[in-house]
N, C-alpha and C positions, 0 to 999 in steps of 0.2 A: 337329861343325858344318860343317868342310870336307868331310868324308866324303859328304855329300850330293851334291856335284857332282863326284865322282869319274867319270872317264872322259870328261868334256867337254873338247875341244881347241879352242882358240881362238888367234888371231894377235894378239899383243901387241908393239908397237913394231918390227913386221916379223919377229918371231920366233914360230914356231908352238910352243905349249907347252900343257900340261894347265892347266886353269883352276885346280885345287887346288894345283898347284905354284907358280902365279903368286902365290896369296895366302897361301903358308905363312908368309912372313916377317912380314906385317902381322897374321896371326893369331896367331903366336907372341908378338909384342910386345903385343897386346891381352890375351893370357892372362896375361902377365907383370904388367902394369899393373893387372888385374883382382885378382890375388892380393895384390898390394901395397896396393890400395885396401881390401880386406877387413880386412887388419890394421891400418890406420889407423882404419877405422870401429869395429872392435873395441875400440881404445884410447879412442875418443872416447865409447864408452858409459860408460866409468869416469871420464872427465875431459871433459865436453862443452863446458866453456868454455876449454880449452886452444887458444890461438890458433896455436901452432905446428902442432898437429895438424891444425887447420882449414886453415891454409895449405897443408900437404902434401896434404890431401884435394882442394883446389882444382887444385893443380898436376897430381896424377894424373889428375884428371877432366879436364883440359885435354888432356893427352898422349893420353888414351883417345879423346877426341873427335877430336883429330887423326888418330890411327890408324884409327879406325872411319870417318871421312870419306874417308880414302884408299881404304880397302876399298869403300866403297860407290861411289866414283868410278870404280874398276876394274870393279866389277861392271857398272855402268851403260854403260862404254865398250865392253864386249863384248856387250852385251844383244842388239844387231841380228844379230851373227854367230849367237848361239844360236837366234834366232827363224828365221834362214834355214835352219839345219841341221835344226831340228823341222819346217819346212815341207817340206823336200826329203827327209825320212825318214832323214837321217843320225844323228838324235837322238830316242831313245825318249821315249814320253810321261812315264815316271817321272822321267827325268833332266831333262826340260824343267820339269816341276813343281818338282822340288828346286831348280833354278835360281831360279824365281820365289820359292819360300820363302826361299831365301838372301838374295835381294835385299830382301824386305820385312822380313826379320828384322834384317838390318843397319841399315835405315833406321830401325826402331823402337828399336834399341839406341842409335842416334845421338841421337834425340830424347830417350830416357830419360837419357842421360848429360847433355846439355845442361840439362835439368830438375834433375837433382841438383846441376849446378854453380850454377845460379841460386839453388836453395835453401840451398846452402852459403854463396854470397856473402851472401844475405839474413841468414843467421844470423849471419854475422860482423858485418854491419852492426847488426843488432838487439842483439847482444852489447855492442858497442861504445857504442851509444846508451843502452841500459839501464844499463850501468855508469856511464856519465857522468851520467845523471839521478840514479842513487843517491848518487853522490859529491857531486853538487850539493845534495841535500837535506842530507846530513850537514854539509857546509860551511855551509849556510844556517842551520841548527839547532844546530850545535855538538854534535851526537850521533854516536854509532857504531852499527854495526849490532849490537854486543852489547847496547846499551840496548833492543833489541826482540827479545832472544832468547825471551821469553816468549810473544811474538806469533808469531814465525816458527818456533819450535822449534829445538832443537839441531842437527839435521842440516843443515837450509837455513841456519842462522847460520854453522855451520862451513864449508860450501861456499862461501859468499860471502866469508868471511874468507881461506880458502885459494885463492880464485880458480878454483875448480873448477865453480862454479854455471853452468848453462846460461842462455841468453837468456831462455827461458821462466820458469825458476825466479827469475831477478832481476825479471821483470816482475811475478810473482806477490808478491815480496817488496815491490815498491813500492806495490802495491795495499794489502797488509796494513798496512803502515807508515803510510800515508795514512789509513786507516780508524782506527788506533789512536791516531795523533797528532792528527788534526783532527775525526774523527767517523765513526760508522758510515754516515752518509748523505753522506759526501763526494762530490763530483763527480770521479770518478777522471781523466776525460779533462781536465778544467780543471787539476787537480792535475799531470798530466804535462806539459801545455802550460807551466805555471808553471816547472817544472824545466827545460824545454828552452830557456828563454829565454837561458840562458847561451851556449849554442851559437849563438845567433842575434843575439850582441852584447850580450845583457842583462848585468846585474850580480847577484852574490850577494845584494846587499841588497835588490834589487827582488823577488828570489824569496822572501827572507825576509818582506817586507812582504806579498806575495801570500798566502803560506801562512798568516800571522797574520790576514789579512783572511777567508780562507775558515773558519778557526777561529772567528772571532768571529760569522760569520753562522750557524754551526751551533750556537752555544752559545745556549741559549734564555735570553731575558731574564726575570730571577726576576720572579714576579708579587708583588703586595703581601702576599699570604699567605706565599709563600716567604720574603720578606724579615721578616715577623713571626716566623716559626718559627725563622729563623736568629738573630734577636735573643735568642730564648728557649731557645737550645741549652744555655747553660750552666745555666739553670734546670731544663730537662728532665733533664740529666745528674744533677744534684744530686738531683732528686725520684727518679730511677730507683735511684740509690743507696740513698736512704733507705727507699723501698719494699721493696728487697731485704733490707736489714737488719731492717726491721720485721717482715717475714715471718718471719725466723729467730727473732726474739725471740718473736713470737706462737706459733710452733711449740713453743718451749721451754715457754712459760707454759701450754700445754695439759697439760703433763705435771707442771708444778709451779705452779699458777695463783696462788699467794699468795706467790711469792718476790719479797721486797721490792726486790731489785736488778733483776730482770727487769721488775717493774711500773714501776719508776722509768725504766729504759731505753725501755720502751714509751711512757711518757708524753712523755719528751724527744724521741723520734723522731717522735711524733704532733705534738708542737708545732712541731718544724722542718718537717715535712711541711706542716702549715697555712701556715707562713710561705712556703714555696716555691710552694705551690698559690695563695696569695693574690697572689703576685708574678706568676705565670704568668697568672692570671685578669684582673689589672689590665692587663698587657701586651696581652691579647687585647681586652680592652673598649676600650682606648685606639686600637687599630687598627680597631675595628669600623666606625667611619664611613668610613675610607678603603676598607675592603673593599666596603662597600654602594656607594660611589661608583664603584669599579672594576668591580663587578658590573652597575651601572646603564648605564655607558658601554660595556659589552660587552668590556672589558679582561680580565675575570675569568669563566672558564667556570662552567657551572651546577654541575658536580661539585665543583670546588674551593670555591664558594661554599657549597654544602651541607655539606661537610667542615668548613669553617671554623665554621659554625652549630653543627654537631654537637660540635666541639672546645669550644666555649664551654659548651654544655650539659653536657658529660662533665666538664669541669673544675669547674664549679659543683657537679655531684653529688658529685665526689671531695672537694671542700672540705667540703661538707655531711657527708659520710662520715667525714672525719678528725675534725671537730668533733664528731661524735656519738660516735665511738669513744673520743675524749679525755675526753669527758663521762662516758661509760659506765665507763671505767677509773677515773676519779676517784671516781665514785660507788660503784663496787664496791670500791675500796680502803677508803673510809670506811665502807661498809656491813660489810665484813668485820672492820675494826678494832673497830667498835661492837659487833657481835654477838659477837665474840670476848672482849671486855672484860665484856660482859653475862654470858655463860657462866662466865668465870673468877670473877665475882663470886658467881655462884650456887653454883658448886661450893665456894668457900671458905666461904661462909655456911652450907651445908648439911653440908660436909664430905664431900662425895661426889666422884666423878670421872666422866668420860664413859663409861668401861667399865662402870660400874654401870647404865648405860642402854642397853647394847647390844642387850638383847632388845627394846627399844622402836624403837631407832634403825635397827637392822639392821647387819650387819657392814661393809658398804661405807661408810656414813655415818659410823659410829663411827671407822673407820680414817682416813677423810679428815680428821675433827676432830682426832683424835690427831696426826696428821701434819702439821696446819696446811694442808691442801690443800683444805679445804672452801669453797664459795662463800659469798657472802652470803646468798643464798637458801637454800642448805643449812643454814646456821647458824641462820637464822630458823626454818626448819622444826624443826631441833633444839631450839631454845627453846620452841616450841609443844608438841611431843611430851613433852619433859622435864617442863614445866609441868603439863601434864594428868596425866602419870604420878605426879609427887611430890605435887601439891596437890589433885587430884581432877578428875573429868571436869567438874564444874560450876565449876571455878575461874575467876575473872575474869582472863584472860590479858592483857588491856589494862593492868590494874592491876599485874600481875606484871611485864610488860616495863618499865613506867614505874618501878617500884620498882628494878629492876636499873640502869635508866639514871641514876637520881637518886643511886644509892649512891656514896659516896665511897670512899677506899681505907683511912681511918683505922680504929682498933678500934672507937670509938664509931659509925662510919658502919656497919661490919660488923654490929654488935649491933642497930643500928636497922633494917637489912635483914632480919636474922633475925626480928625481932618482926613486920615487915611480912608476911614470907612466911607466919608462923604465923596471922597474921590473916586472909590471903587463904585459907588452908586451912580455918580455922573456918568462914569465909563460904561456902566451897564445900560444907562439911558441912551447913550450915543450908539451903542451896539444895536439896541432896539430900533432907533431911528434908521439904521442902515438896512433894515429888512425892507424889501420891496413891497410898496403898497401900503406901508403902515402909517406914515405921515404924523402930523402933529397931534391928531386926535389920539392916537395910541399913546404918544409921549405923555399926554394929559392923563391917560389911564394908568400908565405906569407910576405917575406921581401919587396916585390915589390908590396904591396897591393894597391898602389895608382892607378896601371893600372887596368882598369874595366875588369871584365870576366876572361877568362883562368882558370888556375889551382886554384887561390884564391877563385873564386865563387864556383868551384866543392868541395874544402874542406868545405867551408861554409855550402853548401847543404847536405854535408855528415854528418856534426856534427848536423845540424838543424833537419835533418830527425831523426836521432838517438834520440835526445831530444824530438822531437815532439811526436814520437811514444810512449815514455815512459809516457808523460804528457797525451796523449789520452787514454792510458790504466788505468791511475789513475783516470782522471777526468770525463771520459764519461762512462756512463752506457749504452754501445750499444754491440752488438754481434760482434765478431771478423770479420764477414763479412761486417760489416759497417765501419770498421776503416780506410779502405782505401779511403771511400768516404768522411769521416770526415776530414782526411789528406788533400785531394784534395780541400776540401771547405775551409779550412784554409789557404792554399798556394794560392788559387785563390783570396780570400779576401785581403790577404797581397799584392798580385800582383797589386791591386788597390791603394796601397799606405798606407794602413791601417796598424798601428803598430801590430808586430807579436802577441804580448801578447794580445792586444786589439782584434785582430782577433780570437785568441784561446777562449778568454772568451766569446765572442759573439756567436760563433759557438756552443760552450758548452751550452749556454743559449738556443739557437735555438732548438738543439736536445732535451734539457731537457723539454721545453715548448710543444714541439709537438712529443711526444714519438711514437705516433700512426701513424705519417706521414712517407711517404717512404724517402730514403736517397736522391733521386733524387729531391723531392718536397722541402726538408730542404735545399738542396744545391742551388736550384734557388733562394730561398728566401734570404739566406746570401749573395750569390754573388749580387743580386739586392740591398740589403742594403749596400754592400760594394762599389758599383758604386755611390749610392747616397751620402755616407759618404765621398767618395774622392772627389766628385764634389762640397761638401759644407763643408768647414773646420770647421764651428761651429756646425757640427752634430756629435755626439758621436755614434759610431757603435754599442756599447752595448745597449745604450738607444733607438736607432732606432729599434733594434730587439724587445725590450720590448714594445715600444710604438705601433708598428705595430700589434704586437700580441694583445695588449688590444684594439685597434681601431677595428680589426677584431671581436673580441668577442662582444664588446659593440654595433658595428653597424650591426651586422648580415651579414659580408662579409669575404672572404678569406683573409688570410694574405698577400698574393700577390696582392689583390686588394688594400688592406690598403696601401701597399707600393706604389702602382700606384698612389693611391689618394695623398699621401705625396709628390711624385715627381711632380705631376701636380701643386700642391699648391706652392711648392718651386719654380717651373718654372715661375709662375706668379707673384712671389714676396713675398710669405708668409715668415716671419722672421724666420729663421732657429733655433734661440735661443728660440722661443716659441713653439717648437714642441710638448711638452707635453699638450698643451691646445686643440689640434685637438681631442685627445681622451677624454678629460674631457668634453668639450662642445659638441662633438660629440655625447656622450652618452645622454646628455639632449635633444638634438634636435631630436634624434632617439627616445626617450621616448615621445616627443612632436608629434610624428607621421611623421617625415621627413624621406625619404629614403636616401641612401648613395649619390646618385647623386645630391639630393636637398641639402643635407648637405655640399657637396664640393662647390656647386654654392654659398650658403650663405657666406660661409668663403672666397670664391674667391672674391665676391662681396665686401667683407669688405676690401680685400687687394686693390681692384680697386678703392675705394674712396680716396686712397693715405694716409690714416691713418695706421701708422705702429704699432699703439697700438690695435692690433686685440682684445686683451684680453677684452678691454672696450665694444667692439661691442658684442662679445659673451657672456660676463658676463650679459649684459643688456637682451639678448634673453633668457638665462638660468633663470635669476631672474623673467623675464615676465612669463615663463612657470610655475614656482613655485607659483607665486603670483595668476596667473589666476586660477590654480587648487584649491588654498584656497578660491578664490571668489566663486567658484563653490559650496563650502559648506556653506559659510556664507558671506554676504556683509555687512561690517560695515556702521553705520550711516553716516559717513563722505563721503563714497563712494556713498551712496544713493543720498546725497545733490548734489553731482557732476553730477551723471547721470540725475538728474532732470532737469539740464540745457542743456541736449542734447536730440536728438531724439530716444535715445535707453532706453528701460524700464529696470527696475532692473531685470525682469524675464529673459529677453533676454540675458542681461550681464551675469547673473548666469548660464544660459544654455551654453554659450560660455565656462565658466569656467569648467563646468562639461564635456564638450567635450574635452577640453584641457587635463584634469586629465585623461580621458579614453585613450588618445594617438591615435595612427594610423592615417589613412587619416581623420577621423573626427576631430582629435586634431590638425593637421597642418591647415586644413582648417579653423578651429576656430581662430587659432593664426593669420592667413593671415587676416581674416575678421576684427579682433580686430585692426590691425595695419592700414587697409585701412580706417576703421571707424575713428581712431583717426585723420587721416589726412585730413578728411572731416570737422572736427569742426572748425568753423570760429573764435570763440572767443579764442584769444591767452592764457588768463589766464586759462580758462577751459581745454583747450587742454594740456598745460603744467602740471596742476595739475593732470589730468588723466594719462598722460604719466609717470609721477614721480610716481604715485600710482601703476601702472602697471608694469613698467620696471625698477623702482628705479632709474631713470634719464630721463632727457627730451631728 
């Protein structure tokens, strides 16, 4: 730096000397101070809040300012001499410009050093003030920095505890602590002003009061609906526990439907669920007048009001569902007991067993009866098939069942039942003889009914055709030209092993639902349903006809395509006993914008997870679509607070809700984006809270 002015000679204090020599001492001092300052600043990077280092920094800066001022003063004192030498030609242009640069550089350094000193002094003041503010908060609230480690993070917490935090870090800590302790929307400036009262003569007690007031202002006043829900929390908790246990019992019952212990547990849990749900419904209805008044006065928003109304409706529906389930369970238990008793009486009276009728019942039904797993409907079906096989195709089955119901358990009762069965068989033979053209040869064939096929099968077919034609004429509203197709359809379904009466009712339902369809189209559908029902014993043929029709209507596909979807899902393991939920949740997914192929893939993916409780998966999707549509109209404050912790704005989230509500491809795309976004949230607590708010479960 000094080399730039080498060769310039000036007079200083009456002595003529080189300018470089005159400035050598001050330049050496400045360089030494500069090196020392670098060491201090390097240390401050590792310990920015160290007051000793900051003090040294300020001291060195002051000394450098003094030395640089002295140098600048010396340069300015000889400036006129340098000007004269340049004008007279004693000094070259390069030396003259070098002097000017030295002068400007020194003045710039002096200004820079003064700025650094001011910044250092300000840092010291900020550090002292921020440290005091933080201590004031801890004293006013009885807390420590460790209480906020989850908010500040380990690194900042440790720095504050060790006294190594910078002024900026402590300032950041105060803001974070205020938001965590008072609320995300806290007025930070007001919070800081409250803390600084102590330095202005205020008291710690006053600071504590001000902090509490800010907290109260940011804590929302619970609405009447919030109060109702709070009062029902214990009921909700009990109901949730009962529902979870009930689902476990029902899952076990699917594998062992007549297990008396499980049936009793189911009924007991249903009874308790009914009591809890009645208690919740009563609480909601008692508060209904208050809610109506709050809504009318404007104290309750539209979204909360609608949500309350939905909750009443959902609770009423849930109560009705529990009552129906309990009634069905009791009826099924009673039906199984009665049918089992009737079968046992017949086997005892005839000296036979269920295994002897396996060729009629089929291996699945035979095994279910032998193992005590058959339903009441299956047992009644077995009674019908056994009665026809043993007593004759024309046997009076109503009288057969009545005889079994009235029979006692004593020896005389058993003998009376045997006589009654023989009489029913004789009557069936007489009925057979009355059929035109049958004669004595057929009668002999009936007596040997144990042999399959032959004349016995011909007689049964003749009787069934006559009866079937009559039923078709009475039950079906179809032209005469269609009756043959109907009869063929019924016989075709029965050939798959579906009970004849069940086949008749299912075919009648199909033709009634699809009056405008061709006979061939309806026939194809009932035969397809018959194949599925025969392959899966838990499938009810009538229910399958109805469900496939509703699936087609709700998903915008044909009934044949609906049956194809059902068969595909059953083949990959979809539980047959939950068939009805395909239509229920398929409708919701269709409304959300998914097409039939995507709906099938979603349900199949649920099966693929290994969870048999598909209802849980689809219920979450259904609830998510409903809630997202509501968020498209209004986002509550609690949701806004959760969103503030993520990278998605309130406006973006609300647009997702609007897209979901509109349905179509836009709706399904929005739901997919929401699901993917949730999976990217790193904070477990935030992700769980958002997942619960959207899908009703995590």
